[in-house]
C-alpha positions in Angstrom: 124.4 208.2 132.4 125.3 205.7 134.8 126.3 202.1 134.1 123.9 200.5 136.7 125.6 197.2 136.4 128.8 199.0 138.6 129.6 198.9 141.9 131.7 200.4 144.3 133.1 199.8 147.2 131.6 201.9 151.0 134.9 201.9 152.0 137.4 202.9 149.5 135.1 203.2 146.5 137.0 201.0 144.4 135.0 200.2 141.3 133.9 196.5 141.8 132.6 193.4 139.6 129.4 192.4 139.4 130.7 189.3 140.4 132.7 190.1 143.1 132.0 189.5 147.1 134.1 191.5 148.6 136.9 194.7 147.6 140.1 193.6 146.7 141.5 196.7 148.3 140.0 196.9 151.7 138.8 193.2 151.9 135.4 194.6 152.9 132.5 191.8 152.7 129.7 193.4 150.4 128.1 189.9 149.8 128.5 186.0 151.7 129.4 183.6 148.9 126.9 181.5 147.1 128.6 178.7 147.0 130.8 176.6 148.8 133.7 177.1 147.1 135.9 181.0 146.8 134.2 183.4 144.2 136.5 185.4 141.6 138.5 187.9 143.3 138.3 186.6 146.8 141.4 187.2 148.2 140.7 186.2 151.9 140.0 182.5 150.3 143.3 182.5 149.9 144.6 182.4 153.4 142.3 179.5 154.1 143.4 177.2 151.1 145.0 174.0 151.8 147.4 172.3 149.1 147.4 169.2 150.9 145.8 166.2 149.0 142.8 165.6 151.0 142.8 162.3 152.3 140.0 159.1 150.4 138.9 156.6 152.4 137.7 152.7 151.1 134.3 153.2 150.5 133.8 149.6 148.7 134.8 146.7 150.0 137.9 144.8 148.5 136.8 142.2 146.1 138.5 139.4 145.6 140.9 139.8 148.7 141.5 137.0 150.8 142.8 137.3 154.4 146.1 136.2 155.1 146.4 132.8 156.9 148.3 131.7 159.7 150.4 128.2 158.7 152.3 126.8 161.7 154.8 124.6 160.5 157.0 122.6 163.3 160.2 123.0 164.1 161.6 119.3 162.4 159.9 119.7 159.4 161.7 123.6 159.2 165.3 121.4 159.5 164.6 118.9 157.6 167.6 118.1 155.0 167.0 118.8 151.8 168.4 115.0 150.9 165.0 113.7 152.9 163.3 115.4 149.3 161.4 113.8 147.0 163.2 112.6 144.3 162.0 113.2 140.6 161.3 110.0 138.7 161.3 110.1 134.7 157.9 109.2 133.3 158.3 105.8 131.2 156.4 105.2 128.3 153.0 104.0 128.5 153.2 100.9 126.0 149.9 98.3 126.0 148.0 97.0 128.9 149.4 99.4 130.7 153.9 99.1 132.1 155.4 96.5 129.4 159.3 97.4 128.0 159.9 97.6 124.0 160.8 94.0 123.1 164.5 93.4 123.4 166.6 92.4 120.5 167.0 89.0 120.7 163.2 88.4 120.7 163.6 90.6 117.6 165.7 88.8 115.7 164.3 85.1 116.4 160.8 86.6 114.8 162.1 87.7 111.9 164.2 84.9 111.5 161.7 82.1 111.9 159.7 84.4 109.7 162.1 84.6 107.3 161.8 80.5 107.0 158.4 80.6 107.5 157.6 83.3 104.8 160.1 80.9 102.3 158.2 77.9 103.4 154.9 79.5 102.2 156.1 81.0 98.4 157.6 78.0 98.0 154.2 76.0 98.8 152.4 78.6 96.5 154.4 78.2 93.6 154.4 74.0 93.8 150.6 73.7 93.8 149.9 75.6 90.4 153.1 74.1 89.2 151.8 70.3 89.6 148.5 71.1 88.8 150.2 72.3 85.4 152.4 69.5 84.9 155.7 71.6 84.7 158.8 73.0 87.3 158.4 75.8 89.3 161.4 76.9 88.1 159.5 77.2 84.0 156.7 77.8 85.5 158.0 81.4 87.2 160.5 81.8 84.3 157.6 81.6 82.1 154.9 83.5 83.8 156.9 85.6 86.1 154.7 89.1 85.5 151.7 86.9 87.3 153.4 84.8 89.9 154.7 87.8 91.4 151.8 89.6 91.8 150.6 85.6 93.4 153.4 85.3 95.4 153.2 89.2 97.4 149.4 88.6 97.9 149.9 85.8 99.4 153.2 86.8 101.5 151.3 89.9 102.4 147.7 87.6 103.9 150.5 85.6 105.8 151.5 88.7 108.0 147.9 90.8 107.8 145.1 87.8 108.4 146.8 87.4 112.4 148.0 91.1 112.7 144.7 92.5 112.2 143.3 89.8 114.4 145.7 89.5 117.0 147.9 92.6 116.6 150.6 89.9 116.3 152.4 88.3 113.4 152.3 84.3 112.9 155.4 83.7 114.8 155.2 87.3 117.7 153.2 85.4 119.9 155.7 82.4 120.2 158.6 84.7 121.2 156.2 86.9 123.3 156.2 89.8 121.1 153.0 92.1 119.8 151.7 95.2 118.6 150.9 98.3 120.5 147.6 99.4 118.5 144.1 99.2 118.3 142.9 100.3 115.0 142.7 97.5 112.2 143.9 100.1 109.4 147.2 100.7 111.3 148.1 97.4 111.9 147.5 96.4 108.4 149.7 98.9 107.3 152.4 97.3 110.1 151.7 94.1 108.3 152.9 95.6 104.7 156.3 96.6 106.4 157.3 94.6 108.4 156.5 91.7 105.3 159.2 93.6 103.5 161.3 93.5 106.8 161.1 89.9 107.1 161.7 89.7 103.3 164.7 91.5 104.0 166.0 89.8 106.9 169.5 90.7 106.4 169.1 94.5 105.9 166.7 94.5 109.2 168.8 92.9 111.5 171.7 95.0 111.0 169.2 98.0 111.4 168.9 96.4 114.4 172.2 95.6 115.5 173.5 99.2 114.6 170.5 101.6 116.0 170.6 102.2 119.5 167.4 101.3 119.7 167.6 98.3 118.2 164.5 98.7 115.8 163.8 96.3 113.2 163.4 97.8 109.6 159.4 97.4 109.9 159.6 99.6 113.7 161.6 102.4 111.2 159.6 102.6 108.4 156.2 102.9 110.2 157.1 105.1 113.3 155.8 102.3 115.4 156.8 100.0 118.3 157.2 96.1 119.0 156.5 95.4 123.0 157.1 92.3 125.1 153.5 90.9 125.8 152.6 91.3 129.2 152.3 88.0 131.1 149.5 86.7 132.1 148.2 87.2 136.3 146.3 84.2 136.4 147.4 81.2 138.8 
């Protein structure tokens, strides 16, 4: 019994596949193609095939693209020499209230020297008052009760510097020589008052730091990392 699915070419009687649209031997068209592309064993489609890439058109707008803008430049601007370009100016370190420079060498020396003398005077008075009250000499009082006298003198000396620095940002004699501390927080002023007291107490060591240091910083500035600045002059006339 013959297979009903088998087909033969009417021209050359070649056996054909049920999916064939034309005869592979003689090229006889058996049925029109059902799709828009060549079917299996369609030999005539090879002559019409193109192997070039299909051109693609831009179907969507290019988002983010900006059309070039023509800029008009005069001939004088093109021929301008390079030496007329603006020179770079290094940024100055901001200081308190604007543009005050750092305090120079001699105002800092005068501040610490005079405050060292003031500190000796205050400690002498602080030791003399209880000695007179007890009816003994200051030397004997210090020798007999030095564990109590030393903390007492330390507290008096610290109050001497801490009070003005916390309230005004200046030690007792900084305002007289035009020096100020550019710090607004009370706790940092209090910390600086302690190291400034030590710097004044050891004035020879602080003076040596100012002489040998490239920035002429005091011992208090080196220990605290803060910097004393020149007080801004008043603009009122």
